[in-house]
Phi, psi and omega in degrees: 000324175299319175299317174300323181294307176307311182301314180302316180293318182293317174302311174306315179299314177302317177296327180291319178287347179252031184292327178289312174297326181276348180056044175229129179303135179303335184298326179305310187283331180290323178286322180290319177299321176299311184296319182292314185299314181291326177295318176298318174301321177292321184287348176287332171066025178266341184246108179288351182254019182304326181293316174298323181295314184291330177289325176290313183295318183298319176302323179289317178297319186289336174299319178290318183298312183298322182293323177294321177302315184294308187298316183293328177290322180295316182302318184294320183287329175302315187288323181291329179267009177076021186292328186280333181294332175300328179284309187292339176294341189256011174266124180232116180246139178271341181210174183290317182297318179292322181293322176302313179296319182291320181295315178295321183288319175296316177305310180308310185285319181294321181294333178294323181268325181255256180199150185302322183292309178301316181298319182291321180303305190297316184291314183295324180290327175294325182298326181294343174267348181252329184236126182272328180286128185295313184293332176292318177295325177292326176295308182301318183296323179295324178287329178287325170304316181293317180293320177293321174296319175295314178303322184284340185289326187262350184261133181302341178240019189272340181208152179308311185294319181300318179297317179300314186289324178295310185295326184275002178064031176276335178222146177255163183303309179293317181294319178297313177293324176289323181276332188242000176297304182295313176298331175292313183301311178304319179294341175265320184291313182299315174298320184291321180295319172295317187292331186296337183276350175263005179256129177284138177300153175179143184289149184244148171271162182293146177288133184264167184293138177283144175285131184261170177298320183231070188298333187299327179298311184291324186288320184269337183218071183297332187286344181279338181302301181303314188296318184283329170301317181292315182293314183296312181292320178302321183294317178295318186286342180295329191299308178299327182290317180293323174296315180296323186279314188263332184086001181276159185295155186296335183297333176296310177305311177294332175295320176302311184302315178299317180299321179295312176305319181291320178298320176299316180285328170300317177296315179303311183307317181282314185289319176265005177053053179283126181294139181305332184285348179282346180070040185271357179263147183292327181296332174283324180290330182296340176283341184251359179289158184283084182295320176306319176296318178300316184289328175298313181294330176297305185296313182288324179292321180283335170295316175293326177297324180295319178292326173300317186295330182266003176090006181292321185285330174295321174295324180290319183297319174300321177296320178294313178300322182282319185263331177251305171056034176214111185307320182294320182291316183299305182291326180290324173299318179298323177293321177293318178296330177294341180279348182257322177233166190295139182280346182294301181293336174292316178290322175299319179294320183292322177298310181291334185284320193241003184296330183255013182292323183260103179292155183302140177072015181301145174243001183300125178306327176279312184296332178298343177287346181253006169288174175303131181064022176285173187296323181298311181294324174299309173305317179298311178310311182290315185293323181292324181277310185281334182293339177291352184270356183293326173231153184290341185263001185276358182205159176300329175293320183294314177304316177298309187297320178300320180290316181293314188258355178065032181295130182286142180301309185285340170292322179291322176298322182288318189257334188245326189301319181290326179292319178293325178297321180298316180289329182293313181296315179298322177299316177302312178303312183298316177303317181294316179301314180307318182298343182277354181250137184303322182303320177287326177292333189269004183272354186284172191287000000 
């Protein structure tokens, strides 16, 4: 039966990677895979505590799902009030090379606070107002994907996989930033520095205001755009502080932030008489968040949990420890794999595979890599995030850019993949060098 579960998981995974050719949302396959795996596990009849196991696993998965719902809703409401346009209106580039650096630096910073997918949408849409040549836009979009993924790697709330590792206490907020900030910057700067020499110089016009989903709010109440940007971003930044101070899970902090945003928008709707058609309420924004993606995360996390319960992941971890036994090589391979398949289930599997490998107080030189803020977890955070840039289908940011600009898969491989690989390898090398110095080793939880 365990062999059947592995076969089902592999088939489900393959169908997920083929969602575009099959014209079916990947959430469909994730939920089906999840349901079939737990059914097969139940039919094995070897675990009398299966009900307790599935409830416990569901609780862990729902922590991430609830966090995503809150974060995505806050980002959506900022967008509805024109908060992101407030940023783009103040960008002024003198040349294409200058624009490339501005766009990539802004993508890097924004993805650390928001998420790489939202950041990529905003930046790629802005490109359509600035560059008329399609190949120029493709080059810029590819570099934006790299910058957004790199920016999300060092921030506790910058990427779904980073959130997962942070919430599972494999990395701490402070340890993550201290250890991964420099490698993430390098992973962005090296590709951009090389790419600028392939871009023909040309004068740029001042950026004009972008068209929003709900322009009436910004046009009639422009003072609210900046206010909502400040409130929303402050709410997102509050989450890691809340977790550090209280020790409570991050989803509780994001729920509090959403509550504040909800109260503020309700007051604004009544005080400024904002029409319901403008979509200024959180209740309206909830209808437009990406629920298929949230259900995909739920399905794939629970599918991986089923394999964990039957011991498959433990066996894989033992195999990697026995045959590879090198954190840098293991995580580097995982990062490359994340460019082919979704990094969410990969990271989920790694968490379950290696979470109990290092006993408390261990002094073993190898096992110490697996304690909180150990070398393995920092490398995994970086590799799973930045490794997704190696192929355009390897990250949510890449898939979004591909959809908006119709970027061809093999064009990306030819023009962008090697740039991403250069930054990826350099970042891994820096993380390893950092681990040799006491300052970085003492930042862990």
